[in-house]
C-alpha atoms as one frame of an Amber mdcrd trajectory, in Angstrom:
protein
 285.988  50.309 140.547 283.362  52.480 138.688 282.517  51.520 134.978 283.025
  54.133 131.624 278.999  55.181 130.814 278.736  56.772 127.266 276.364  60.236
 127.713 274.301  60.612 124.534 271.365  63.001 123.679 269.396  63.519 120.830
 268.858  67.178 121.596 272.315  67.342 119.937 272.938  66.606 116.288 275.548
  63.626 116.165 278.604  64.060 114.090 280.198  61.142 111.976 283.232  60.494
 113.440 283.478  57.383 115.929 282.835  58.928 119.253 280.881  59.804 121.821
 279.296  63.092 122.827 280.743  62.276 126.587 281.729  60.027 128.558 281.152
  59.362 132.426 283.413  57.726 135.194 282.285  57.947 138.308 281.460  61.632
 139.014 283.439  62.928 136.235 282.305  63.657 132.933 284.538  64.260 129.955
 283.097  65.756 126.712 284.055  65.672 123.225 285.113  68.775 121.255 282.298
  70.513 120.277 282.090  72.968 117.231 280.247  76.173 116.133 277.778  74.014
 114.360 273.964  74.555 115.694 272.885  72.252 118.785 269.452  70.898 116.592
 270.016  71.727 113.025 273.608  71.413 112.451 274.380  74.580 110.584 278.016
  76.091 111.199 277.423  79.483 113.003 278.398  83.216 111.284 281.502  84.370
 113.465 283.327  83.871 116.019 280.236  84.516 118.550 278.020  82.670 117.174
 279.902  79.982 116.949 281.249  80.173 120.358 277.465  80.451 121.183 276.580
  76.954 119.398 279.622  75.201 120.805 279.219  76.020 124.685 275.262  75.341
 123.870 275.865  72.084 122.541 278.543  71.347 125.477 275.255  72.796 128.426
 273.071  70.004 126.652 275.136  67.416 126.710 275.985  68.147 130.281 272.368
  68.194 131.504 271.686  64.564 129.669 274.893  63.379 132.121 272.973  64.698
 135.387 275.883  67.753 135.385 275.527  71.547 134.219 277.957  74.326 133.173
 278.125  75.428 136.876 280.062  72.060 137.207 282.789  72.636 134.662 286.167
  71.963 136.025 288.400  72.471 132.907 287.734  73.800 129.213 290.523  73.217
 126.606 289.343  75.764 123.663 290.756  75.888 119.720 289.846  79.051 118.084
 291.718  79.503 114.000 292.242  83.164 114.555 293.910  85.157 117.787 291.685
  88.291 116.508 288.975  86.441 117.367 289.761  85.912 121.117 288.125  89.227
 122.096 284.631  88.150 120.742 285.167  84.368 121.910 285.357  85.828 125.556
 282.699  87.689 125.661 280.513  84.656 124.487 282.564  82.343 126.970 282.162
  85.080 130.008 278.364  84.380 129.556 278.213  80.952 130.176 281.117  81.190
 132.670 280.359  84.395 134.696 281.765  83.384 137.891 283.826  81.037 139.718
 285.293  80.421 136.094 286.567  76.858 135.230 290.627  76.301 134.420 291.276
  77.118 131.189 293.630  76.832 127.999 292.963  78.223 124.819 295.117  77.533
 121.871 295.138  78.767 118.542 295.328  76.155 115.598 294.365  75.800 111.973
 291.418  73.187 111.939 291.747  72.629 107.916 287.927  73.736 107.404 287.851
  78.003 106.957 284.075  77.581 108.073 285.291  76.055 111.684 286.391  78.901
 113.695 286.068  76.900 117.540 286.058  74.235 119.284 285.990  73.467 122.944
 286.230  70.362 125.184 284.899  70.194 128.829 285.504  68.317 131.911 282.499
  68.605 134.647 281.566  67.071 137.685 278.015  65.605 138.861 277.011  66.514
 141.965 276.220  64.388 144.586
């Protein structure tokens, strides 16, 4: 039976919440939700496009630390705070997933923090 492994990288600023950046079980990687904060300095991006860029860059760095990549993402769950931001979100999202798109769910939510516009969580696999 495979054991759960905690995935962590210092290439992404850590938050203060009690969670792992990702966990691995077998060849699957489960990446925690990443918001629109810059991967290294933690500053919140300006607008939906920059925040989406930052969130997906963070996920890419975490997947790299796990031995995976954005090409191996199976599914994303995406949260945005404003339905009107979906075109900008989709524009940046498509740059990270230009073909063979992962399965995706996108939900409009209220984070309670007006500065937080997006959060994305991913599941990926590690190639043999």
